[in-house]
N, CA, C and O of each residue as an XYZ file, in Angstrom:
404
protein
N       0.856     -1.238     -0.172
C       0.003     -0.217     -0.250
C       0.751      1.158      0.343
O       1.256      1.338      1.451
N       0.615      2.212     -0.993
C       0.854      3.296     -1.166
C       0.510      4.345     -0.193
O      -0.673      4.563     -0.455
N       0.871      5.191      0.858
C      -0.376      6.302      1.139
C       0.174      7.202      0.884
O       1.316      7.434      1.282
N      -0.629      8.085      0.011
C      -1.021      9.202     -0.437
C      -2.302      9.892     -0.107
O      -3.451      9.461     -0.196
N      -1.855     11.073      0.299
C      -2.914     12.208      0.491
C      -2.848     13.671      0.341
O      -1.963     14.092      1.085
N      -3.272     14.372     -0.145
C      -3.379     15.231     -0.534
C      -2.952     16.536      0.687
O      -2.213     17.521      0.666
N      -3.640     16.060      1.443
C      -3.803     17.330      2.477
C      -3.008     16.608      3.807
O      -2.962     17.201      4.884
N      -2.413     15.321      3.623
C      -1.482     15.314      4.443
C       0.079     15.131      4.231
O       0.921     15.421      5.081
N       0.266     14.763      3.346
C       1.550     14.221      2.609
C       1.915     15.496      2.071
O       1.083     16.082      1.378
N       3.225     16.101      2.322
C       3.932     17.156      2.040
C       4.674     17.118      0.980
O       4.514     17.810     -0.026
N       5.550     16.274      1.173
C       6.478     16.192      0.106
C       7.182     15.002      0.033
O       7.205     14.398      1.106
N       7.861     14.380     -1.041
C       8.671     13.002     -0.977
C      10.579     13.293     -0.485
O      11.586     13.880     -0.882
N      10.061     12.345      0.695
C      11.724     12.832      1.091
C      13.073     12.378     -0.291
O      13.285     11.281     -0.808
N      13.546     13.306     -0.461
C      14.866     13.228     -1.031
C      14.695     13.931     -2.769
O      15.505     14.093     -3.681
N      13.375     14.183     -2.632
C      13.063     14.963     -4.193
C      12.737     16.505     -3.934
O      12.433     17.131     -2.919
N      12.890     16.794     -5.026
C      12.625     18.554     -5.081
C      10.921     18.823     -4.795
O      10.082     17.938     -4.957
N      10.700     19.795     -4.480
C       9.725     20.037     -3.772
C       8.557     20.094     -5.804
O       7.444     19.604     -5.997
N       9.286     20.719     -6.654
C       8.900     20.335     -7.926
C       8.852     18.906     -8.436
O       7.871     18.674     -9.144
N       9.654     17.939     -8.246
C       9.654     16.716     -8.775
C       8.516     15.772     -7.666
O       7.899     14.783     -8.063
N       8.418     16.333     -6.226
C       7.530     15.388     -5.818
C       5.957     16.173     -5.619
O       5.065     15.588     -5.005
N       5.766     17.420     -6.157
C       4.230     17.709     -6.511
C       4.122     16.765     -7.525
O       3.446     15.744     -7.394
N       4.641     16.997     -8.358
C       4.797     16.087    -10.178
C       4.190     14.867     -9.751
O       3.138     14.518    -10.287
N       4.876     13.961     -8.583
C       4.540     12.696     -8.416
C       3.598     12.504     -7.783
O       2.752     11.663     -8.090
N       3.532     13.364     -6.597
C       2.283     13.209     -5.899
C       0.729     13.889     -6.502
O      -0.238     13.333     -5.983
N       0.417     14.864     -7.388
C      -0.322     14.970     -7.773
C      -0.663     13.754     -9.279
O      -1.760     13.278     -9.572
N       0.529     13.544     -9.924
C      -0.412     12.311    -10.629
C      -1.023     11.072    -10.166
O      -1.593     10.253    -10.886
N      -0.851     10.997     -8.842
C      -0.935      9.813     -8.043
C      -2.248     10.048     -7.470
O      -3.191      9.257     -7.491
N      -2.221     11.338     -6.898
C      -3.887     11.654     -6.662
C      -4.651     11.572     -7.845
O      -5.605     10.794     -7.852
N      -4.436     12.132     -8.680
C      -4.881     12.174     -9.687
C      -5.360     10.223    -10.348
O      -6.306      9.939    -11.084
N      -4.715      9.616     -9.974
C      -5.222      8.091    -10.774
C      -5.960      7.529     -9.157
O      -6.846      6.675     -9.145
N      -5.552      8.014     -8.193
C      -6.502      7.357     -7.040
C      -8.335      7.854     -6.566
O      -9.239      7.448     -5.835
N      -8.039      9.055     -7.619
C      -9.711      9.665     -7.129
C     -10.210      9.561     -8.536
O     -11.204     10.239     -8.796
N      -9.532      8.604     -9.782
C     -10.586      8.617    -11.050
C     -12.155      7.533    -10.292
O     -12.284      6.799     -9.313
N     -12.857      7.891    -11.153
C     -14.439      8.064    -11.197
C     -14.283      6.163    -10.389
O     -14.467      5.623     -9.298
N     -13.803      5.757    -11.903
C     -13.610      3.924    -11.232
C     -13.215      3.590     -9.973
O     -13.475      2.474     -9.525
N     -12.660      4.355     -9.382
C     -11.949      3.963     -8.082
C     -12.705      4.548     -6.634
O     -12.174      4.396     -5.534
N     -13.995      5.222     -6.822
C     -14.850      6.182     -5.964
C     -15.881      5.214     -5.612
O     -15.954      4.106     -6.143
N     -16.757      5.683     -4.619
C     -17.767      4.530     -4.072
C     -18.348      6.091     -3.643
O     -17.650      7.046     -3.300
N     -19.742      6.052     -3.762
C     -20.692      7.111     -3.301
C     -21.685      6.276     -1.961
O     -22.507      5.384     -2.169
N     -21.361      6.799     -0.750
C     -22.171      5.820      0.231
C     -23.643      6.656      0.197
O     -23.700      7.849      0.494
N     -24.986      5.758     -0.261
C     -26.396      6.378      0.163
C     -26.914      6.020      1.379
O     -27.410      5.020      1.898
N     -26.480      7.834      1.847
C     -26.887      7.449      3.445
C     -28.847      7.440      3.438
O     -29.609      8.040      2.680
N     -29.200      6.380      4.761
C     -30.801      6.154      4.843
C     -30.545      6.226      6.477
O     -29.476      6.415      7.057
N     -31.709      6.041      6.971
C     -32.202      6.402      8.440
C     -31.343      4.135      9.102
O     -31.595      2.936      8.981
N     -30.599      4.863      9.569
C     -30.079      3.657     10.176
C     -28.455      3.030      9.509
O     -27.635      2.251      9.995
N     -28.487      3.762      8.242
C     -27.384      3.638      8.053
C     -25.737      3.740      9.081
O     -25.375      4.661      9.814
N     -25.122      2.615      8.809
C     -23.620      3.255      9.329
C     -22.449      2.892      8.472
O     -22.596      1.959      7.683
N     -21.132      3.615      8.542
C     -20.244      3.391      7.506
C     -18.902      3.015      8.207
O     -18.957      2.658      9.383
N     -17.945      3.060      7.694
C     -16.802      2.873      8.197
C     -15.527      2.425      7.404
O     -15.461      1.472      6.627
N     -14.733      3.115      7.676
C     -13.284      3.177      6.544
C     -12.493      3.082      7.153
O     -12.649      3.192      8.369
N     -11.099      2.800      6.529
C      -9.906      2.764      7.330
C      -8.877      3.850      6.760
O      -8.428      3.543      5.656
N      -8.337      5.263      7.380
C      -7.974      6.098      6.926
C      -6.581      6.291      6.425
O      -6.142      7.248      5.788
N      -5.913      5.121      6.858
C      -4.651      4.579      6.386
C      -5.000      4.484      4.722
O      -4.360      5.207      3.959
N      -6.117      3.495      4.151
C      -6.260      2.906      3.361
C      -7.387      3.516      2.541
O      -7.934      2.826      1.681
N      -7.792      4.866      2.777
C      -8.808      5.689      1.776
C      -8.622      6.918      1.869
O      -7.907      7.437      2.726
N      -9.308      7.576      0.908
C      -9.091      9.162      0.701
C     -10.631      9.402      0.458
O     -11.277      9.049     -0.529
N     -11.104     10.117      1.637
C     -12.411     10.536      2.113
C     -12.684     11.439      2.173
O     -11.934     12.296      2.640
N     -14.272     11.786      1.595
C     -14.798     13.373      1.832
C     -15.953     13.168      2.503
O     -16.467     12.051      2.558
N     -16.486     14.264      3.095
C     -17.883     14.341      3.526
C     -18.328     15.585      2.605
O     -17.773     16.681      2.521
N     -19.636     15.062      1.845
C     -19.997     16.143      1.079
C     -20.951     16.714      1.569
O     -21.571     16.170      2.484
N     -21.380     18.178      0.999
C     -22.000     18.837      1.759
C     -23.369     18.981      0.920
O     -24.125     19.950      0.980
N     -23.534     17.883      0.162
C     -24.937     18.288     -0.549
C     -25.747     16.746     -0.460
O     -25.999     15.892     -1.310
N     -26.004     16.854      0.963
C     -27.267     16.177      1.742
C     -28.140     16.657      2.479
O     -28.671     15.962      3.345
N     -28.611     18.524      2.194
C     -29.543     19.041      2.148
C     -31.062     17.733      2.370
O     -31.726     17.357      3.336
N     -31.045     17.447      1.037
C     -31.754     16.632      0.647
C     -32.384     15.805      1.321
O     -33.573     15.723      1.012
N     -31.795     14.686      2.717
C     -31.612     14.109      3.480
C     -33.240     14.465      4.404
O     -33.502     15.667      4.349
N     -33.885     13.956      4.886
C     -34.806     14.244      6.035
C     -34.457     13.831      7.207
O     -35.413     13.714      7.974
N     -33.284     13.523      7.701
C     -33.135     12.954      8.899
C     -31.525     13.579      9.265
O     -30.714     13.911      8.400
N     -31.315     13.640     10.623
C     -30.396     14.044     10.773
C     -29.220     13.210     10.680
O     -29.565     12.058     10.942
N     -27.732     13.288     10.372
C     -26.882     12.668      9.969
C     -25.754     12.651     11.117
O     -24.862     13.471     10.902
N     -25.593     11.829     12.384
C     -24.710     12.127     13.084
C     -23.370     11.652     12.687
O     -23.378     10.780     11.818
N     -22.148     12.058     13.160
C     -20.931     11.303     13.062
C     -20.313     11.357     14.158
O     -20.500     12.245     14.989
N     -19.286     10.157     14.318
C     -18.657      9.511     15.549
C     -16.977      9.387     14.763
O     -17.006      9.072     13.574
N     -16.094      9.536     15.160
C     -15.071      9.310     15.098
C     -14.218      8.387     16.100
O     -13.767      8.703     17.200
N     -14.092      6.806     15.223
C     -13.283      6.101     16.283
C     -11.822      5.625     16.427
O     -11.564      5.276     15.275
N     -11.232      5.509     16.820
C      -9.809      5.439     16.646
C      -8.859      4.048     17.634
O      -8.389      4.095     18.771
N      -8.867      3.097     16.773
C      -8.826      1.976     17.351
C      -7.375      1.171     18.111
O      -6.455      1.057     17.301
N      -7.197      0.855     18.914
C      -6.527      0.446     19.270
C      -6.397     -1.157     18.921
O      -7.259     -2.000     18.670
N      -4.663     -1.244     19.027
C      -4.196     -3.067     18.708
C      -3.369     -3.079     18.098
O      -2.781     -2.003     18.203
N      -2.868     -3.775     17.388
C      -1.665     -4.281     17.210
C      -0.952     -2.955     16.264
O      -1.794     -2.297     15.655
N       0.476     -2.519     16.093
C       1.145     -1.501     15.474
C       0.968     -1.951     13.640
O       1.495     -2.934     13.119
N       0.687     -1.623     13.414
C       0.869     -1.679     11.575
C       2.212     -2.103     11.308
O       3.024     -1.686     12.133
N       2.653     -2.784     10.427
C       4.021     -3.430      9.688
C       3.954     -2.827      8.482
O       2.862     -2.642      7.944
N       5.169     -2.432      7.888
C       5.405     -1.785      6.742
C       5.632     -3.101      6.132
O       5.625     -4.118      6.825
N       5.837     -3.124      4.834
C       6.289     -3.848      4.049
C       7.932     -4.736      3.835
O       8.302     -5.633      3.078
N       8.702     -3.819      5.090
C      10.159     -3.547      5.280
C      10.098     -4.464      6.286
O      11.203     -4.971      6.483
N       9.036     -4.970      7.165
C       9.127     -5.336      8.427
C       9.305     -4.475      9.508
O       9.251     -4.929     10.651
N       9.580     -2.883      9.229
C       9.233     -2.524     10.296
C       8.063     -1.771     11.283
O       7.146     -1.406     10.546
N       7.886     -1.541     12.204
C       6.479     -0.991     12.625
C       6.503      0.091     12.778
O       7.403      0.756     13.290
N       4.728      0.703     12.019
C       4.505      2.372     11.810
C       5.253      2.933     12.841
O       5.810      2.150     13.610
N       5.371      4.051     13.000
C       5.752      5.203     13.923
C       4.476      6.454     13.781
O       3.766      6.756     12.821
N       4.536      6.883     14.882
C       3.214      8.156     14.499
C       4.699      9.624     14.035
O       5.825      9.848     14.479
N       4.129     10.044     13.334
C       4.317     11.074     12.751
C       3.620     12.555     13.375
O       2.463     12.671     13.780
N       4.714     13.675     13.325
C       4.010     15.058     13.731
C       4.109     16.251     12.736
O       5.243     16.623     12.434
N       3.426     16.654     12.394
C       2.998     17.716     11.023
C       2.104     18.484     11.389
O       1.771     18.737     12.547
N       1.589     18.971     10.223
C       0.424     20.210     10.110
C      -0.858     19.494     10.930
O      -1.109     18.290     10.966
N      -1.438     20.355     11.441
C      -2.539     19.957     12.788
C      -3.608     19.853     11.595
O      -3.805     20.684     10.709
N      -4.213     18.688     11.788
C      -5.616     18.254     10.627
C      -6.293     19.229     10.737
O      -6.138     20.098     11.595
N      -7.601     19.197      9.401
C      -8.188     19.925      9.545
C      -9.452     19.876     10.409
O      -9.815     18.787     10.855
N     -10.187     21.061     10.687
C     -11.473     20.499     11.391
C     -12.534     20.520     10.624
O     -12.488     21.279      9.656
N     -13.660     19.772     10.824
C     -14.884     19.743     10.036
C     -16.352     20.256     10.642
O     -17.360     20.213      9.936
């Protein structure tokens, strides 16, 4: 799995800003092609889960037609630390503050 997210990934290590931006733009363009996207159709009682490490998600603002409130809860799971293909465990990194929704 390759982690690419236009909001959190700022630059590829050891590349110039221009080289990094060109590659990240190409990867994001590929990742967001319509054939790779899913649009969840909310209905009363719906529940949706996703893994932020493996998806790029968007909370659409075109839900005014829904005649019921949509309540969202963020859940962060504990458990085994993810391990990369090289066998090294993931490490927390600090960067820019996440956006507020």
